[in-house]
Each structure stands twice: as structure tokens, then as C-alpha cells.
C-alpha positions in Angstrom: 110.3 138.1 128.1 111.8 134.6 128.4 110.4 133.8 125.0 112.0 136.9 123.5 115.4 135.9 125.0 115.0 132.4 123.5 114.2 133.9 120.1 117.3 136.2 120.3 119.5 133.2 121.3 118.1 131.1 118.4 118.7 133.8 115.8 122.2 134.4 117.1 123.0 130.7 116.7 121.6 130.8 113.2 123.8 133.7 112.3 126.8 131.9 113.7 126.0 128.8 111.7 125.8 130.6 108.4 128.9 131.4 106.4 130.0 135.0 107.2 129.1 137.3 104.3 132.0 139.4 105.2 134.5 136.6 104.9 136.3 135.1 102.0 133.2 133.2 100.9 131.1 136.3 100.6 128.9 136.3 97.4 130.2 139.2 95.3 128.7 138.3 91.9 125.3 139.7 91.1 122.1 137.9 92.0 120.6 135.7 90.8 123.6 133.5 89.7 124.0 130.4 87.6 125.4 127.2 89.1 126.7 124.7 86.6 127.2 124.7 82.9 127.3 128.3 81.7 127.9 127.3 78.1 124.4 125.8 77.4 121.7 128.0 75.9 119.1 126.4 78.2 121.1 127.5 81.3 121.8 131.1 80.1 118.2 131.5 79.1 117.0 130.3 82.5 119.3 132.8 84.1 117.8 135.6 82.0 114.3 134.5 83.1 115.4 134.4 86.7 116.8 137.9 86.4 113.4 139.1 85.0 111.7 137.5 88.0 114.2 138.7 90.6 114.1 142.3 89.4 110.3 142.3 88.9 107.8 143.9 91.2 106.2 140.7 92.4 106.6 139.9 96.1 107.5 136.3 95.2 109.9 134.8 92.7 107.8 133.5 89.9 107.3 134.0 86.2 103.8 135.3 86.3 104.8 138.9 86.7 108.1 138.7 84.7 108.2 139.7 81.1 110.4 137.2 79.1 113.5 139.0 77.8 113.7 139.6 74.1 117.2 138.2 74.2 116.0 134.6 74.9 117.1 131.9 72.5 114.1 129.8 73.5 110.3 130.1 73.4 107.7 128.9 75.9 105.7 125.8 75.1 104.1 125.4 78.5 103.7 128.5 80.6 101.2 130.2 83.0 98.6 130.5 80.3 98.6 126.7 79.8 96.9 126.2 83.2 95.3 129.6 83.7 91.9 128.5 85.0 91.2 132.0 86.2 91.4 133.6 82.8 88.1 134.6 81.2 88.5 132.0 78.5 89.8 129.2 80.8 93.0 127.3 80.1 94.6 128.2 76.8 95.2 125.5 74.2 98.5 123.6 74.6 101.2 124.2 72.1 100.8 121.7 69.2 103.9 120.0 70.5 101.7 118.5 73.2 98.4 116.7 73.1 96.1 117.9 75.9 94.0 115.2 77.5 91.3 115.5 80.1 91.5 112.5 82.4 88.3 111.3 84.2 90.2 108.9 86.5 91.6 110.2 89.8 94.1 111.4 90.8 95.1 112.9 87.4 92.9 115.7 86.2 94.6 116.4 82.9 97.7 115.6 81.0 100.0 117.1 78.4 101.5 114.3 76.2 104.4 115.2 73.9 103.4 114.1 70.4 106.8 113.2 69.0 107.7 109.5 68.8 111.1 110.1 67.2 113.0 110.5 70.5 113.6 107.5 72.9 111.4 109.2 75.5 108.8 112.0 75.7 108.0 114.8 78.2 104.6 114.3 80.0 103.0 116.8 82.3 100.2 115.8 84.7 97.9 117.9 86.8 96.4 116.2 89.8 93.4 117.2 91.9 94.9 117.3 95.4 93.0 119.3 98.0 91.5 122.7 98.8 95.1 124.0 98.7 95.2 123.5 95.0 96.4 121.1 92.3 99.7 119.3 92.2 101.8 119.0 89.0 104.2 116.4 87.8 106.8 116.3 85.1 107.8 112.9 83.7 110.1 111.3 81.1 108.2 108.5 79.6 109.6 105.8 77.3 108.2 106.4 73.8 106.9 102.8 73.7 104.7 103.4 76.7 101.1 104.2 75.8 98.9 106.8 77.4 96.6 104.2 78.8 99.5 102.3 80.4 101.0 105.5 81.9 97.7 106.6 83.4 97.0 103.1 84.8 100.4 103.3 86.5 99.6 106.8 87.8 96.2 105.6 89.2 97.7 102.6 91.0 101.0 104.2 92.2 99.7 104.7 95.8 98.5 101.1 96.0 101.2 99.1 94.4 104.8 99.3 93.2 104.9 100.8 89.7 105.3 98.2 86.9 109.0 97.7 86.1 108.3 97.4 82.4 107.0 100.9 82.2 110.1 103.0 81.9 108.9 106.2 83.5 111.1 108.7 85.3 109.6 111.2 87.7 111.5 114.4 87.0 109.7 116.3 89.8 106.3 116.7 91.4 105.4 120.1 92.9 102.6 122.5 93.8 104.1 124.8 91.1 103.6 124.0 87.4 106.6 123.1 85.2 107.7 125.5 82.5 108.8 124.0 79.2 110.6 125.8 76.5 111.9 125.0 73.0 115.4 126.0 72.1 115.6 128.1 68.9 119.0 126.5 68.3 118.1 122.8 67.9 114.3 122.9 68.6 114.7 120.5 71.6 112.5 120.9 74.6 113.8 121.7 78.1 112.1 122.4 81.4 112.4 124.5 84.5 111.4 123.5 88.1 110.7 126.7 90.1 110.8 126.8 93.9 107.7 126.1 95.9 105.6 129.1 96.8 106.5 128.8 100.5 110.2 128.7 99.8 111.3 132.3 100.0 114.0 132.3 97.5 113.7 128.7 96.3 116.2 128.0 93.5 115.3 126.9 90.0 116.5 123.6 88.5 116.9 123.1 84.7 116.3 119.8 82.9 117.3 119.0 79.4 116.9 116.1 77.1 119.6 113.4 77.4 119.8 110.2 75.3 118.4 107.9 78.0 116.5 110.4 80.1 116.5 114.0 81.5 119.7 115.6 82.7 120.1 118.6 85.0 123.2 120.6 83.8 122.6 123.7 85.9 120.5 125.5 88.4 119.8 129.1 89.4 120.4 130.4 92.9 118.7 133.5 94.3 121.2 134.0 97.2 119.5 132.1 100.0 119.3 128.3 100.5 116.0 126.7 101.2 114.5 128.0 104.5 117.6 130.0 105.2 116.8 133.2 107.1 117.9 136.6 105.6 118.2 138.2 109.0 121.9 137.3 109.5 122.6 139.4 106.4 121.0 142.5 108.0 122.1 144.7 110.8 121.7 143.3 114.3 119.1 145.9 115.3 116.7 144.2 112.8 117.2 140.8 114.4 116.3 142.3 117.8 113.3 144.0 116.4 112.1 140.8 114.8 112.4 138.8 118.1 110.2 141.4 119.9 107.6 141.4 117.1 107.4 137.6 116.9 107.0 137.5 120.7 104.1 140.0 120.4 102.6 137.9 117.6 102.6 134.8 119.7 103.2 131.1 118.7 99.8 130.5 117.2 99.4 127.0 118.7 96.2 125.0 118.2 94.9 127.2 115.3 93.7 124.3 113.1 94.5 123.5 109.4 94.5 127.2 108.2 97.5 128.1 110.5 97.0 131.9 110.3 99.9 132.6 112.5 102.2 130.3 110.6 101.2 132.0 107.4 102.1 135.4 108.9 105.4 134.0 110.1 106.2 132.7 106.6 105.2 136.1 105.0 107.4 137.9 107.5 110.4 135.7 106.7 109.9 136.4 103.0 109.5 140.2 103.8 112.9 140.3 105.6 114.4 138.4 102.6 113.2 141.0 100.2 114.2 143.8 102.5 117.7 142.4 102.4 118.0 141.4 98.7 115.0 142.8 96.8 114.0 146.0 98.5 112.1 147.1 95.3 109.6 144.3 95.8 107.9 144.6 99.2 104.4 143.4 100.1 101.3 145.5 100.9 100.3 144.8 104.6 96.6 144.2 105.5 96.4 147.0 108.1 97.5 150.6 108.1 100.1 151.8 110.6 97.4 153.5 112.7 95.4 150.3 112.9 98.5 148.4 113.9 99.4 150.9 116.6 95.8 150.8 117.9 95.8 147.0 118.0 99.2 146.9 119.8 98.1 149.5 122.3 95.1 147.4 123.2 97.4 144.3 123.5 99.9 146.3 125.7 97.1 147.5 128.0 96.4 143.9 129.2 99.7 143.3 131.0 102.7 145.3 132.4 105.2 143.0 130.6 103.4 143.6 127.3 103.5 147.4 127.8 107.3 147.2 128.4 107.7 145.0 125.3 105.8 147.5 123.2 108.0 150.3 124.5 111.1 148.3 123.5 109.6 147.8 120.0 109.0 151.6 119.7 112.5 152.3 120.8 114.0 149.8 118.3 112.1 151.1 115.3 114.2 154.3 114.7 117.4 152.4 115.5 116.5 149.8 112.9 115.6 152.4 110.3 119.0 154.1 110.8 120.9 150.7 110.6 119.0 149.6 107.5 119.6 153.0 105.8 123.4 152.4 106.4 123.0 148.9 105.0 121.3 150.3 101.8 124.1 152.9 101.4 126.8 150.3 101.8 125.3 147.3 99.9 123.3 149.1 97.2 125.1 152.4 96.9 122.0 154.4 97.7 122.3 158.1 98.5 121.7 159.2 102.1 118.2 160.5 101.2 117.2 157.4 99.2 118.5 155.1 101.8 116.6 156.9 104.6 113.3 157.0 102.8 113.6 153.3 101.7 114.6 152.1 105.1 111.7 153.9 106.8 109.3 152.4 104.3 110.8 148.9 104.7 110.7 148.9 108.5 107.1 150.1 108.5 106.1 147.3 106.1 108.0 144.7 108.2 106.3 145.8 111.4 102.8 145.8 109.9 103.3 142.4 108.2 103.5 140.8 111.7 99.9 141.4 112.5 96.3 141.3 111.2 93.9 143.2 113.3 90.2 143.4 112.6 89.3 146.4 110.4 86.0 147.2 108.8 87.9 149.4 106.4 90.3 146.7 105.5 87.5 144.1 105.1 85.6 146.4 102.8 88.6 147.3 100.6 90.6 144.1 100.8 93.5 145.6 102.8 95.3 148.9 103.3 95.7 151.3 100.4 98.6 150.6 98.1 101.6 152.8 98.9 104.4 153.6 96.5 107.7 151.9 97.2 110.4 154.7 97.4 113.1 152.4 96.2 114.8 153.9 93.1 113.9 151.8 90.0 116.8 150.0 88.6 119.1 150.3 91.7 120.6 146.9 92.5 123.3 145.6 94.8 126.8 147.0 94.2 129.1 144.4 92.7 131.8 145.2 95.1 129.6 145.0 98.2 129.5 142.0 100.5 126.4 141.2 102.5 126.3 140.9 106.2 125.5 142.9 109.3 127.8 145.6 110.6 
């Protein structure tokens, strides 16, 4: 019980620290939104791609499930297929703009080297073998006079000594997410997008273009939440109370080792609440069915009187949360009463189930619970005149 009260207090402090969505600074323009130079083709194209991702069905904000709009004024040179090891034919050949090189020397596994020597510097992409978690990618701006051998030698030694000053190499970014590189139809120059890390719920995108002496970042794309910012303060207070109880039932997950299963659940839950608030058409599929969740929670509650009382509070808050969320969907998205009710019931059910993973022979055999249709009306997005925030 004390843990629950501490969680509620922390969430209340977070809500107070965030700008009020009902005040003068409330974001009224549609999401996602462009920050910076709205006159550049690279920036407006990035915004179109971000919209395709934001309004796609994928739980996360990535380009894998987004179809590039036909209105783009640029074409992909480096995309998901470039590093798609899981495809039947392996990684696809790089665009002729880049030379693709396998690299036998650690840490770099392979490299894309822009072929052009005409510009003062070239784009270079590296893919490093990192750990069981995956590979790490790097995007660099390398002086045209620097050879491949010199660049790789510097990459190999960068952990052991200071990079050589005569190698004019700019690290644009390094990430677990691959860079995306496009070519503008207007002037045929290359530009790049850095997407948010997979664990960042609504991590913004940063755009890089070619400058005379190195890469420039004229703009970025925001998806409505800052890095690690909770979406719960945007939602009705009943959902914050429900979340505190569910996290208390989940437990802290201390001492679980490198796999951190509870931390993974907590991250997925934070992402689920963010989608419930801003992208209700893109909700995840929980591992367990609701019946399995209820059975697991009933067993947990049977072990202690406080836990029985906490489960009773959860059950009491669920219908209150559904009604509050339905009102939010009517106000913010303009949903009809029936649409809002069905979508809110579905969303709260998903949110509750995402907090837990109970053993299930059925789930192990099938890989999770059966896919359920999301009742959210296709194409319904936030009303332009609606401000976010709990009521």
C-alpha cells in the first residue's frame, strides 16, 4: 500500500512538472509536427514519412511498417532492406551511390562508403557487431581525402587512443537504429534521418543535410512527447490511479539479471499508455488473454489480505477508467459515444494485460494471445481544436 501511495505521489509530481496541456502552451497543431526550417524539401519529406509512421498500425514509431507517400520529393538510398538480414535473400545490394564493404576487423562488421569524390566530404555508414542485443550503426561525414583504410584504422583504434587529428571525420550519430539516407529529386543531394531509439516511446527524428564543411541539421520532427516523458498526465486522473495499482501488483523486479523482464514490461506499458493517449489505432497485442490475467491475479491476491484489497481496487477502477477514457476520446478525437466506449474498453483491457506475463501453455504454443481487432475507427485522428490534458 505504501508503495502505491509513493507511486501516486511521484506521478502527481510529474504531472505538475509538465506544461499544462490545457494552458496557453497546449499543442493544437496536428501530430507529428515539424520543428525548424519548413521550407526545405528534406524537412517536409521527413514530416511526410513521420506521418506515415505515426498513423501506421505498428506499435512503435519506425519506418518498417510505413509505406513511403507517393508525394515525396526524395527517394531512399539506404533503407530497411539495406540491412535486412532476416530476408530470404539476406541484405539487399546497396544503392550504386554507395560501395558496400565487408570488414573483417572488429568492431566494424560492414560499411557503406559514398562513391562520390566531387564533394568536400562523403557520407559513410558503419555497422558494428556489438552484443547479443544487436548491432550498432554509425553515420559519419568523412573528408574526401581520407581513405577507407585510414578511416577503418581510426575506427578500430578509437577505444584505445584519441582519433588522429589529421583525419577529418565527424560523427553525425551512433545508434542501435540504422540511419536512413535519401536522395532529393530536386538537386540529387543526399540527406539523412536519425530515428529515435527503440526504447524511446516517441523519440523524435533529426534530419541532416549536406553543408559545405559538414552535415547540418535544419529541422527535426516531434511526435508530441519529449524523451522519456510519460503520457499519463495527458490522460484522465483515473488512469493514473489505475496505473499506480497495476505497477504495485507487478512489483519492482529487482535482482532479475541482464534480461530485466520486469523493466521490459514497464517500458512496454509506458509505450502502451502513450499510444492510448496519442495513437489509439496502434495498440499492442498482450501475451495473455484476459481470463489468464484474471486467474493469475486471483492467485496473487489469495496470498495476502493487502493484495486482495489491492486487486479489489483495481477491479473497481477499471470501469471508472473506461468511462473517463471514453470521455477523453470524445473530447480529443471527436469520437461518437459508441465509438469512444468500445475503443476505451479495448484500450483499458490491453493496458491491464500488458502489465503481466503469466505462464500459459496455450500462449507458449501459439506465441501469445489471439490477435484481436482494434475497434478504433480507421482514419480518425485528433481534432485540431482539441487540447490534450486530463479533465
